N, C-alpha and C positions, 0 to 999 in steps of 0.2 A: 673653122666655122662650118656650120651645117646649112647655112642659107636662110634659116629662120632668124629674124631679128638681126641680121647681119649689119644693117645700117646703124641700128642703135648700139650694137657692140662696138663699132668703129668710133662712134661719138664718145663713149666712155673711155676707150683706150687713148684716143687723141687728147682728151682732157687730162688724163693721168700723165701722159708724156709732157704736155705743156706745163703742168704744175711741177713736175720733176725738173724740167729745164730751168724754169724761172725761179724756183725756190731753192734749188740745190746746185745744179751744174753751172749755170752762168755766174754764180756768186763766188766760185772758187777756181783756183788754178792748181790742180794737183800735179805732182811731179811724176807719179808712177800709176800704173793701172791698178795695183793693189790698193793704193790710197783712194782712188776713184771708186773701186768696188766697195770698199768699207764705208765710204761716205754715202753712197747710194743705198746700201743696205740699211744704214742708220736712218736715212730719210724715209725709206719705205716702212720701216718699223714705226717711226713717228707718224707717218701718214695713215697707217692702218690701226694704230693703237691709241694715239693721243689727239690727233688733229680732228677737230669737230667738222662734220659734214652737214651742210644745211638740208640736203635731201633726206638725211637720216634723223632729222629732228635735233641737230646739234650733237649727235653722238658719233663716235668713231666707228668705222666698219667692224672692227673686231668685237665690239660690245654688241652690235646688232646681229652679226652672223654667227658668232661663236660664243653664246652665253655660257658663263661659267657657273653651272649648277650640277649637283650630283644626281638630280632626278632625271629620269628618261623623259624626253619630250613625248607628248601625247600622240604625235603623228609618226613617231619612230616605232619600228617593230623590234622586239627583243627576240634574239635567236639564242637558243640554248645549245652549247657545244657538248657533244657526248664523247 
């Protein structure tokens, strides 16, 4: 963190960890670390690609932050490689 918005960054991270714990970790008793890692990876994919977020208008973060279109965004610069 660079100091700017540090408090807000912490709020979002704490909320993510709380959701992970209550929606995934506390509901299961995995035997091995690899099972735990796979389950958390599956939950993170669900959280980012399927789970609706009220702050984003009921859309998942992946839809908002990584739109899938072939057109270049108007605010992006196009660089030609020679």
